[in-house]
Each structure stands twice: as C-alpha cells, then as structure tokens.
C-alpha positions as CSV (number, residue, x, y, z in Angstrom):
1,M,60.5,125.3,245.5
2,S,59.6,121.7,244.7
3,S,56.2,120.2,245.5
4,Q,57.7,118.2,248.3
5,D,59.0,121.4,250.0
6,K,55.5,123.0,249.7
7,T,53.8,120.0,251.4
8,A,56.5,120.2,254.1
9,V,55.8,123.9,254.8
10,Q,52.0,123.8,254.8
11,P,51.6,121.7,258.0
12,V,53.8,124.1,259.9
13,G,51.7,127.1,258.8
14,G,48.5,125.1,259.7
15,K,49.8,124.3,263.1
16,T,50.7,128.0,263.8
17,A,47.2,129.1,262.7
18,D,45.7,126.4,264.9
19,K,47.7,127.6,267.9
20,V,46.7,131.2,267.3
21,F,43.0,130.3,266.9
22,R,43.1,128.2,270.0
23,G,44.8,131.0,272.0
24,V,42.2,133.5,270.8
25,A,39.3,131.1,271.7
26,Y,40.8,130.6,275.2
27,A,41.2,134.3,275.7
28,C,37.6,135.0,274.7
29,G,36.4,132.3,277.1
30,I,38.5,133.7,279.9
31,L,37.4,137.2,279.1
32,I,33.7,136.2,279.7
33,L,34.6,134.8,283.1
34,V,36.6,138.0,284.0
35,V,33.7,140.3,283.0
36,L,31.3,138.2,285.0
37,A,33.5,138.3,288.0
38,A,34.1,142.0,287.6
39,V,30.3,142.7,287.5
40,F,29.8,140.6,290.6
41,L,32.7,142.3,292.5
42,F,31.4,145.7,291.5
43,L,27.9,144.9,292.8
44,F,29.3,143.3,296.0
45,F,31.7,146.1,296.9
46,R,29.1,148.9,296.1
47,A,26.6,147.0,298.2
48,W,29.0,146.5,301.1
49,P,27.8,149.5,303.2
50,L,24.4,147.8,303.2
51,I,26.0,144.5,304.3
52,G,28.7,145.6,306.8
53,G,27.7,149.3,307.5
54,D,25.5,151.0,310.1
55,Q,22.4,148.9,310.2
56,V,20.4,151.7,311.9
57,A,21.1,154.0,309.0
58,N,20.3,151.2,306.6
59,S,17.0,150.6,308.3
60,K,16.1,154.3,308.0
61,T,17.0,154.2,304.3
62,V,14.8,151.2,303.6
63,S,12.0,152.8,305.5
64,S,12.2,156.0,303.5
65,F,12.1,153.9,300.3
66,T,9.0,152.0,301.3
67,G,7.1,154.6,303.2
68,G,7.5,152.7,306.5
69,K,6.3,149.4,305.1
70,A,9.7,147.7,305.6
71,N,12.5,148.5,307.9
72,N,15.2,146.0,306.8
73,F,16.8,144.9,303.5
74,W,15.1,141.5,303.2
75,G,11.7,143.0,304.0
76,Y,12.4,145.4,301.1
77,V,13.9,143.1,298.5
78,L,11.8,140.0,298.9
79,P,8.5,141.6,297.7
80,L,10.4,143.1,294.8
81,L,11.9,139.7,294.0
82,F,8.4,138.2,294.2
83,G,7.0,140.8,291.8
84,T,9.9,140.3,289.4
85,V,9.5,136.5,289.2
86,L,5.7,136.8,289.0
87,V,5.8,139.3,286.0
88,S,8.5,137.3,284.2
89,V,6.9,133.9,284.6
90,L,3.5,135.3,283.4
91,A,5.2,136.8,280.4
92,L,6.9,133.6,279.5
93,S,3.7,131.6,280.0
94,I,1.9,133.9,277.5
95,A,4.7,134.0,275.0
96,F,5.9,130.4,275.0
97,F,3.1,128.6,273.2
98,V,2.5,131.5,270.8
99,S,6.2,131.6,269.9
100,I,6.4,127.8,269.3
101,G,3.3,128.0,267.1
102,I,4.7,130.8,265.0
103,A,8.1,129.1,264.7
104,L,6.4,125.8,263.5
105,F,4.3,127.8,261.0
106,I,7.3,129.5,259.5
107,S,9.4,126.3,259.4
108,H,6.9,123.7,258.3
109,Y,3.6,125.2,257.1
110,A,4.0,128.6,255.5
111,P,4.8,129.0,251.8
112,K,8.4,129.9,251.2
113,K,7.8,133.6,250.3
114,L,5.5,134.1,253.3
115,A,7.9,132.3,255.6
116,T,10.7,134.5,254.4
117,A,8.7,137.7,255.0
118,L,7.6,136.5,258.5
119,S,11.2,135.7,259.4
120,Y,12.2,139.2,258.6
121,V,9.3,140.6,260.7
122,V,10.2,138.4,263.7
123,D,13.9,139.4,263.5
124,L,12.9,143.1,263.2
125,L,10.6,142.8,266.3
126,A,13.5,141.4,268.3
127,A,15.5,144.6,267.6
128,I,12.9,147.1,268.8
129,P,14.1,149.0,271.9
130,S,12.2,148.2,275.1
131,V,11.2,151.9,275.5
132,I,9.2,151.7,272.3
133,Y,7.3,148.7,273.8
134,G,6.8,150.8,277.0
135,L,5.3,153.7,275.0
136,W,3.0,151.4,273.1
137,G,1.9,149.7,276.3
138,G,1.4,152.9,278.3
139,L,-0.3,154.9,275.6
140,I,-2.2,152.3,273.6
141,L,-2.6,149.0,275.4
142,V,-3.4,150.3,278.9
143,P,-6.6,152.1,277.9
144,A,-7.5,149.5,275.2
145,I,-7.3,146.4,277.3
146,Y,-9.4,147.6,280.3
147,P,-12.7,146.3,278.9
148,F,-11.2,142.8,278.5
149,W,-9.7,142.8,282.0
150,N,-13.0,144.1,283.4
151,W,-14.8,141.2,281.7
152,V,-12.3,138.7,283.1
153,A,-12.7,140.2,286.6
154,N,-16.5,140.0,286.3
155,H,-16.7,136.4,285.0
156,L,-13.5,134.8,286.5
157,G,-13.2,136.9,289.7
158,F,-13.7,133.8,291.8
159,I,-10.2,132.8,290.8
160,P,-7.7,134.6,293.1
161,L,-5.5,135.6,290.2
162,F,-8.4,137.5,288.5
163,A,-10.0,138.9,291.6
164,G,-11.6,142.3,290.9
165,P,-12.3,145.1,290.6
166,A,-10.1,145.5,287.6
167,A,-8.1,148.7,287.8
168,N,-8.8,151.5,285.4
169,P,-6.4,152.5,283.9
170,S,-5.0,149.0,283.7
171,R,-1.5,149.7,285.0
172,T,-1.3,146.2,286.5
173,V,0.8,143.1,286.5
174,A,-1.4,141.5,283.9
175,T,-0.9,144.4,281.4
176,V,2.8,144.4,282.0
177,A,3.0,140.7,281.5
178,V,1.3,141.1,278.1
179,V,3.8,143.8,277.1
180,L,6.8,141.7,278.2
181,A,5.3,138.7,276.4
182,V,5.3,140.7,273.2
183,M,8.9,141.7,273.8
184,I,10.2,138.2,274.4
185,L,8.1,136.5,271.8
186,P,10.5,137.3,268.9
187,I,13.4,135.9,270.8
188,I,11.8,132.5,271.4
189,T,10.3,132.4,267.9
190,S,13.6,133.2,266.1
191,M,15.7,130.7,268.0
192,S,13.0,128.0,267.8
193,R,12.5,128.6,264.1
194,D,16.2,128.1,263.4
195,I,16.4,124.9,265.4
196,F,13.3,123.4,263.8
197,M,14.6,124.1,260.4
198,Q,17.8,122.1,261.3
199,T,15.8,118.9,262.0
200,P,17.3,116.1,259.8
201,R,15.2,115.6,256.7
202,L,15.6,111.8,257.1
203,H,13.9,111.9,260.5
204,E,10.9,113.8,259.1
205,E,10.7,111.5,256.0
206,A,10.9,108.4,258.2
207,A,8.0,109.5,260.3
208,L,5.9,110.3,257.3
209,A,6.8,107.0,255.7
210,L,5.5,105.2,258.7
211,G,2.1,106.8,258.2
212,A,2.4,109.8,260.5
213,T,0.4,112.9,259.7
214,K,2.3,116.2,259.5
215,W,1.4,117.1,263.1
216,E,2.5,113.6,264.3
217,M,5.7,114.0,262.3
218,I,6.4,117.4,264.1
219,R,5.5,115.9,267.5
220,L,7.7,112.8,267.0
221,A,10.7,114.2,265.1
222,V,10.8,118.0,265.1
223,L,9.9,118.9,268.7
224,P,12.2,116.2,270.3
225,F,15.1,117.4,268.1
226,G,14.5,121.0,269.1
227,K,13.9,120.4,272.8
228,S,17.2,121.8,273.9
229,G,16.9,124.8,271.7
230,I,13.4,125.6,272.9
231,V,14.7,125.5,276.5
232,S,17.6,127.7,275.7
233,A,15.4,130.2,273.9
234,S,12.9,130.3,276.8
235,M,15.5,130.9,279.4
236,L,17.1,133.6,277.3
237,A,13.7,135.3,277.0
238,L,13.1,134.8,280.7
239,G,16.4,136.5,281.5
240,R,15.3,139.5,279.4
241,A,12.0,139.6,281.2
242,L,13.7,139.5,284.6
243,G,15.9,142.4,283.8
244,E,13.4,144.6,281.9
245,T,13.3,148.1,283.2
246,M,11.8,150.8,281.0
247,A,8.6,149.0,279.9
248,V,7.7,148.1,283.4
249,L,8.6,151.5,284.8
250,M,6.4,153.2,282.2
251,I,3.3,151.0,282.7
252,L,3.1,149.4,286.1
253,S,1.6,151.2,289.1
254,P,4.1,150.0,291.8
255,G,3.3,148.3,295.1
256,L,5.3,146.3,297.7
257,N,3.0,143.3,298.4
258,Y,3.1,139.5,298.1
259,S,0.0,139.7,295.9
260,I,-1.2,137.5,293.0
261,K,-4.1,139.9,292.1
262,L,-3.1,140.5,288.6
263,L,-5.9,142.9,287.7
264,Q,-5.5,145.3,290.6
265,A,-3.1,148.2,290.6
266,S,-0.3,149.0,293.2
267,Q,0.3,145.4,294.1
268,N,3.8,144.5,292.9
269,Q,7.0,146.0,291.6
270,T,10.1,144.6,289.9
271,I,13.7,145.0,291.1
272,A,15.0,146.6,287.9
273,A,12.1,149.1,287.6
274,N,12.4,150.0,291.3
275,I,16.1,150.8,290.9
276,A,15.4,153.1,288.0
277,A,12.6,154.8,289.9
278,Q,14.5,155.3,293.2
279,Y,18.0,156.0,292.0
280,P,17.6,159.7,291.0
281,E,16.7,160.8,294.5
282,A,18.8,158.3,296.5
283,N,21.7,159.3,298.7
284,E,25.0,157.3,298.9
285,L,23.6,154.7,301.3
286,G,20.4,154.6,299.3
287,V,22.4,153.8,296.1
288,S,24.2,151.0,298.0
289,T,20.8,149.6,299.0
290,L,19.6,149.7,295.4
291,I,22.8,148.1,294.2
292,G,22.2,145.4,296.8
293,T,18.8,144.6,295.2
294,G,20.6,144.5,291.9
295,L,23.0,142.0,293.3
296,I,20.1,139.8,294.3
297,L,18.7,140.0,290.7
298,F,22.1,139.2,289.3
299,L,22.4,136.1,291.4
300,I,18.8,135.0,290.6
301,T,19.5,135.5,286.8
302,F,22.7,133.4,287.2
303,V,20.9,130.6,288.9
304,V,18.1,130.6,286.3
305,N,20.7,130.3,283.5
306,F,22.6,127.6,285.4
307,I,19.4,125.6,285.8
308,A,18.6,126.1,282.1
309,R,22.1,124.8,281.2
310,K,21.5,121.7,283.2
311,I,18.1,121.1,281.5
312,T,19.7,121.6,278.1
313,E,22.4,119.1,278.9
314,K,19.8,116.5,279.9
315,A,17.8,117.2,276.7
316,T,20.8,116.6,274.5
317,A,22.0,113.5,276.4
C-alpha cells in the first residue's frame, strides 16, 4: 500500500472512532438522566399511598412516629427538614475555612515532601466510611467535648445558639456538626487543592512582579481562579452532609422541634437518620411515609445542586 493510500484510509478510521466515542458519551449522559428519573419515579410511586391514600390512616401513622406531636405529613417532615439543613449548614460553616486553609498550605506553602504526604492523608480521610466517623464521634468525641460545650454555654449562653445547660453526654446538634465537618473537610480540601494547583503560573508571577506579597498574590490570582471549584467542592460536601445517615444516627439524641439550641439534646433530627431509625418497625404505610420524607430530601438536594451549578456558571463567566 502506498503512502497516499495510507493517508486516505486514516481519516476514515478517525471518523469512525469519533462517531463511536460521541455515541458512548451521549449514551453515558442519557444514562445519568435515566437513572435520575428512575430514582424520582421510584420515590414518587412508593410515596403515593401517602399522597393519594387514606389520609386518616396517614395521620395515625404520622402520629405514631412522632408520639402525637404531629398528625399530618408536613407537620412531620418540616421539623426534620429544618434539622437536616441546620446540621448540614453548621458542618459546612465549620469545615469550609479550615479546608481552604489546608488546601492553600498544601498547594502554596508546604515543602514538596510534606505537601505530598498531606495530600495522601487528605485523600485517605475522604475514603473512610461514615460509620467509622460515627463510632469515633459517639465513643470518643461525645464525652471529650462536653467540657468545651459547657464552657461555651456558661460564657456565651446569652446567644440563643449557645443557650444552656449543655447536655451531658453531648449528643447534640453541635457535636454532630463537628463530626460532619470532619467528614466533609477532605472533600473540600482535595478539590480545592487540585484547582489551586492549576492556577496559571503567569498569573501568580505577574502579581508578584507588581509587588504583591504571597498572600496578596493568592488573594488576587489563586482564589479568583479557583472560585468555581471552591463552590463546586462546597456544594458536593453539603450534599454529603444533607444525606448523611449513620454518623447522625449514632450520635444525635433526636427531637422534633424548630430549635436552634445547639448545645441541648433532643432538639432536632435529620431526614436520613430518621428514616434509618423508623424503618425497621414501620408497616407498609409507614414505609410510604418515610419514603415521602426521602422524596423531599431528594428534591432539596437537587435544588441545592442546581443553585450550585448556576453559581459556578456565574463564577466562570
């Protein structure tokens, strides 16, 4: 075969490979939408007895779940949703700044060998199962953190968030938020570290050449470049915190209140932990009720990710 024939054949093969790759990419994208729709439909149809079934029976089921505190679905799920959002936002608030600081230290301050070791540690922490964090929180952190929470209640109790007395043992929203913060910290750190290390070298050198200090260079070049990545990492971590089950179930003393008293027990509960706690003893209608709360959590998570996507698009514009 002559060289001209070879050059004539190569584009045909290249076009075929391109079509195959494009087809596979389209199929993967469509598969994600199909799976998402399948999950929604499963939750919706399993929760249908709650929506279109006997409302008197539904009221009795909700009442049995709450000990008579609520007698309708919204009176049941809204306090759970409040507790879920409260715990998750607190965890993100604690983890965010620590994670960004660690990521900047690894990417711009630490010596190369130390940065490599820290990167391995962060990636390893991200892979630890949530039940391990739950065991650590329940057995180690709960008794160890009480003196600190008691000090906070005594000195900052005039602030409603820290109103005392601090519960002992500290199976409270504050303790759970700390555990969840430790859980999501590696996620934010790992993603932020990667995006910080991709900052164009010319941008950093230009800032330094204009007389900026290292921190000013980070503030002017690195952080703006990584803004979209930071938002994406934070929302991914928030999604994990919203859906966390085992750690919350193993630590938190549950309650069904609209309470912001972080240091007192039996104030709040999350949707995911409540499903895990109630499911073993629930009848068929009770399972539908629990799946209905799961549907609400699914929609909230979807909305959070949609908002994050819009923020990321604005950051990259």
